[in-house]
N, C-alpha and C positions, 0 to 999 in steps of 0.2 A: 571954835578949843569951847568945851562943857564948862558951861559956869558952874561957879562953888553947890549951886542948889541942886543943879541937875547931878555933877559926879556923887552928891550926898547918898538924893534920888537912887539912883544907879547901884552905890556901894550897898544900902539897904537890901536894895531886889535882892543882889548877890548873894548876901549872905541869909537870906532867905530859902534862895534855891540850893545854895551849900547845905543848908541847914537840910533841908526835906530829903537831900540825896545821900547824906551820911548820916543822921540819927538812925536808931539802933530802932527800928520799928517794919512791920511785916509792909506796911504803904511803900517801904523806902524800894524794897524787891520788888513789888508790883509798877511802880515808876520806872527801874532798871528795863525789865521788861518791853513797856513799853517804848521807850526809848529806842531799845535793841530795836525791835521790828517795826519800828519809824523807817530807823538807816537801814534796815534790810529792804523794808519796800519801795524806800525813795533808790537805791542801789540798781533793784531790779525794775523799776521803771526807765532810770537812765540809762541801765546797760538794755533793754528792749524797743528802746525809741530814742535813743540818740546812738550810742557807740556802733549798734547792729546795725541799725539800717545803714548808715555810712559806710560798713564795712561791704554789705552783701549788696549795695544799689538799688536797696530797696526801693519801687518804685519806677525804674528804668526797665521796661521790660515792653517787650513784645509780643503780637499776635504771632505765630508759624502762618505763611499763607500757603495754599494749595501750588506746589511746587511742579506733580504729576500730567506729564505730557507736555512739558515745557521741554525745548532744546537745549541742551547746558550753554552754549555759545553764547546765553540770554539769560545765563544766572548770575553773573558777576555783579552787572551794572541791576538788575533787578532786584538782587540780594543787600549790597549795598545802599540803595534807596532806605532798605527797612533796619540796618544797622545790625546786617547777618550776614554770617559768612558759610561755605559750604567744605564737604568733604566727600568724592565719590569713594564711596564704600565698599560696591559690588557690583559686579556690570553681569547682563545674565541674558537671554533672547525670550521675544515673545515673538510669533510670528504674526503676520498685518494679517488684519482682516479683510472686510472688501472693501471699507473707507480706506485703505493703507495706513492703519495703525495698529499698534505703537510705533511710530517711524523711529529709525536709527539713533541711535544718542539722546531721545526721550530718557524725561524719568520716568519711570515704571513705581519705585516707592522710597518714602522720605522719612525720616527718623530724626524728631518730635514730628509728629501726625498734625496736621493743618489744624488752624486752630489752637495751639497749646500755646501757653503763657511761658515765655522764657526771657532769659536777660540780652541785653544787647551785648549784640558778638559774639553769641552763642553758634555754634557749629551745627549746621542741619547734613545729615550722612545721608549720601543718594546711593540708590540702585539704578542702573544706566540700563539702558537697553542697546544689545550691541547690534553691531552695521551686520557683519557676519553672520550667519548658524551656525554653531559649532554642531558638529559630527556624533550621532547617538547612538549608541549601539544596540541593533532590534532586538527585543527578546525573542529566545527559540520556542519559548512557550504560547509565543502566538498561534504557531500552528497545532492544530487541533482542539483550540480553546472555544469555547463559547463566543456569538459576535455579542453579546454585552460584556464579557470579562475583555475580547477584542478589543472594546470601545477604551474602557478603560486603561487598558494598558496603553496605547497608542497614548491617549490625555496625559498620564502623567510622563511619558515622554516627547511629549509638543509632535505628536506626528497627527495628519492627518486622514481621513477616509475619504479618498475621490470619488469611489464605486462601490457597490456590491452588486459583484455577479452571482448568480446562483447555480448551483451543480446539483446533478443527480447522487441521493445517496439518503440512506435509510435513517440515520441520526439528524434532528431539525437542529438549525441553526449552530453548526460547526464550522470554523475555519477552516478549509480543505486547501487552500494554495493563496500566494501573497504575490502580488506583481508589482514592480516600480517601477515606471519610464518602460513597458515594454518587456523588461526582463523578470523571469521567474526569478523565484529567489524561494529557493528549495530547505530542503532538513539538513542538508550537507553544508550548504553556505550560512544558514543560520548556528550551527555548531562549529563553525570555523571563527564566526565571528564577524557579521554584515554589519556594516556602519553605513549610515545614510543623515545627512541635514535635517535639524529641525526645522518644523515647517513642511516635512515634504507630504506629499498623495500617495497615499498607496492605492491598490486596487483587492479588495477582497472575493474570495470564491468561496460562499458559502454554501452549506447543503439546506436544501429544503424539504427536505425527510418525506420524500417519495418514494424512495430505491430507485429502480432504472426508469419508471413511467416518468418519466420525465417529460412536462408540457411544452410546447413549441407555441409562442406567439405567433397568431395565424394572420394574413394580410387580408381585413375589410375592409380597405381603401377601395371605394369604388359601387361597395355595396349599399343598399338600402339601409337605413340607420335601425329600422326595426328588426331586420336580418339579423345584421351584426351584432345590436345588442343583444340579442338571444342566443346570438352564438357564443359568443363573449361570457354571460351569464353563467350559461350552460357549464363552460368550465372552469367557471368557482372566483370569475375575475370580477372588481365591481368598477362599474362603469361610470365616467364622468361625463355628460354629456355640453359642446360648448357649440353653439349656433350661430354662422354667420350669414351675411346678406348674398344672395348670388341671382344674377340676372340669367342664367342659362337654365330655362327652364325642364332643359333633359337631368340635370343635375341634382335638382331641390329633390332634397332627402337623402340624399347618400353622403356617404362617408368619405370628406376631402380627407383625412391626418389621421393618424393614431402615433398616440406620443412613448407607447412602445414598438419600435420595430419588428416586423416578422420576421421568424426564425428565432429572435432571441428566446432562452429558457425564461420562463413563468412562474410561479406557485400560486398557489390558491389565496385567495382574499388580495394579492396584490390590483392594486388599482390603475387602471387605462383610461385615458381622458381621449375621445372621437371628438374632432371637429364637424359637425355636419353643416350640410348647406338648405338655407330656407331662399324658399323662393321669393326674389326682388320684384316687389308690384308698386312701380313709380309710383301710380293713380293712389295707392292707397296712402302716397307721403303727401300729395297736394291735398286733399280732404280735411 
């Protein structure tokens, strides 16, 4: 309880404050403006540093991990420990590479991306690799397209070039025929709508631009390497030499193997590798 002296002091102070707040003077307006500004800034401070953080769980954020390549069976426990959830938003198919990746039912894409800061319990939207390759319609414009255009068309449809075989034709690098699993895909089949699984490998028959003057790969196995190289270079081929040791003196310097089988159509500037036997000298190694 206040003492009489303290109560009198407070009453006197209030009278002074009331005087300055109510007197008819321009300074009173400034005091009112200052009080209003102080109250406004106090309100903003309380809202942004008190109410809003509590409403939005400010500070309760987690960083999104990299989920790509993970199997969907591993996701639930993995994300539970990080206070995150997931939803499969889409499925697509990516043909596996030489390492067998991506596997079926693994994550291909995610949103938000890895490293993004999100609130706890945020849902991550995923694109999953399908188990089976869906069928795709082979575009009819593939026949007659240039080799470069054919690569783009096949890549866009997630199809692969298994092999390129050259045929005689005056126009260079044009797709003349298409083959899939030993079956020729004719223009009539393409016009009717030819479907095959994504990731399928096609054989493309491409013109080499030499008309009817088609070159055929000769058989140089067993020939002297110098004679064979001169013959191949004379046909416009690029020759790569590989040497292996041989303990048979009669085979020294001979061609043992060629990378392009004899009889196959070839084109100028095509690369052929020949394996040449070199003389094996045991005494040279022991010296």
